[in-house]
N, C-alpha and C positions, 0 to 999 in steps of 0.2 A: 276672190277671198271668201272663206266659208267659216262660219262660227257656229257650233252646235253645243247644246247641253241637254241633260236628260235627268229626270228624277222620278222615283218610284217610292210609294209608301204601300206596305203590306200590314193588314190588320188581320189576324187569325183569332176567331171566336169559336165557341162551341157549336154555333148555329151555321155559320158559313165563313169562308175566308174572302177577303176584299182586297183587290190590288188596284191602286190608283196611280197612274203614270202619266207623264207628259214629256214630250220632246219639243224643243225650239230650236229651229235652225234659220240662220240669216245667210243667204247666198247672194253674193254680190249681183248676178245677172237676174235673179228673180224676186228678191226680197226675202222678208221674214215670214215664218210660218210656225204656228203652234199647233201640235197634234196631240189629243188626249187619248188615253186607253184606260178602260174600266173593266175590270173582270170580278165576277162573283162565282165562287166555286164551293162545292160540297161533296165530300165523300163519305160513304157509308161503308159498311164492310165489303159488299161485292159491287155496289153502285157508285156512279159518280155523275155530277151534273156540273155544267159550266155556262154562264151567261157572259157574253163579251160584247163590248161596244168599243170600237177603236176608229181612229182616223189616221190617214197617212198622206203624204204628198211626194211627188217625184219631179225632179227637174230634168230638163232635156240632157241629152248626152254631152260629152266634153267638147266635141267639135261644134255643136251648136252654141254651147256656151262660150266658146272661143269666138264666135262669130256675133256676139250679143250685141255689138254696136250696129249691126245691120237692121235688126228689128227687135222691138220689146218682146220679152218672153214671160210666159206665165207658167206657174207649176200646176201639174195635175194634182187634184185632190180626191181623195177617196174616203167613204164612210162604210164601215163594215158592222153588221150585226150578226151575232151567232148564238146558237143554243146547241149544246152538246150533252149527250147522255151516253153512258157506257155500262157494261155489265161484265164482270169477270166470272166466267163459269168455273174456272179452276186455275191452277197456277200456270197452266199451258194454253188456255183457250179464253179469249176475250173478245167482246163486240163492242164497237163504238159507232154513234150515229150522229151526224151534224148537219143542222139546217142553217142557211146563211142567206143574207140579203146585202147586196153591195152596190153602192152608188159611185159613179166616177163623174166628177165635174171637170171640164176642160180637159178631156183626155189627150194626151200625147200621142201622135201618130206619126209614124215614119213612112215615107214613100220614097224609094231610091230614085224614082224618075227615070229609071233606065240606066243611070251611070253607075250605080252600085257604090257610090260613096257613102260613108257613114253618116255625113251630116247633110245629105242631099234630101230635100223634100219634107223637112220637119214642119209640123204645125200643130196648134192647139184647136181642136175641134170646138166649135161654139156650142154644140148640142151635147147634152149629158147622156151617160149610158148608165144602165142599172141591170142588174141580175139577180136571180134567186135560185136556190137549189138544195140538194140533199146529198150527202156523202155517207156511205155505210162501209164499214170494214170489219171482217172477221179474221182474227190472227191466231194462229197456232204456232206455239214456240216449244222446242224441245232443246236439249244440251247441243246437239250436233246439226239440227236442221230446223227449219221453220217454214211456214207457208202463209200466204194472205190471200184472202178473197175479198174483193172490193167492188162497189159499184157506185157510181156518182152520176148525177144528172143536173143540168141546170136549164134555165129559160131566161132569154133576153127579156127583161120586163120594159125597158124603154130603150130604144136604139135608133136615133134619128141620124146617125153618122153614116152616110152612104157607103163610104170606104170600107167600113167593117161589117156591114149588114150582109149576112148570109141568108139562108132560108128563113121562113117565118119563125120568129122568136129565137133566132141563133145568131151567134156571131161568126164572121167569115172564119173558115179554117179551124173552128173549135167544135170538136163533136159534142152533141147534146147529151149523149150517153156514153159513159166509159166504164 
């Protein structure tokens, strides 16, 4: 059984726009969780800025939930901090940059264990993960065609989970530069 509710309040002023939101979900296998979201935005003629704080949670997949009687489960919980800025050079050319920091508590990790079953090898890691990075995008848009040039990078700030540890300051199978 799953019960969820969501609410959001928006306040627009001449100095900035504020959005406050929250979601509560009670899932039978992992219990109840409340996650907030706060965004502060401001747009001028060609510029825009955004500051965002949000939390989220993720429950294990359906097959794992089905087998919940076997072992107690916990939800993965994340916290995300973002700052974004952008500039519109013209009606056809715009640039956006975003800096972020994200923490993951009790990450959900799946390992097929060689069998390939969707529910095989689930566990919550006891150690947390965190990462920070930067994303940039230059976008050109015309009536019949468009183009995008982007670059993003991240660094694993805290990764004590051996299963997902790649090279220094990276997560396994996740390129540090794209």
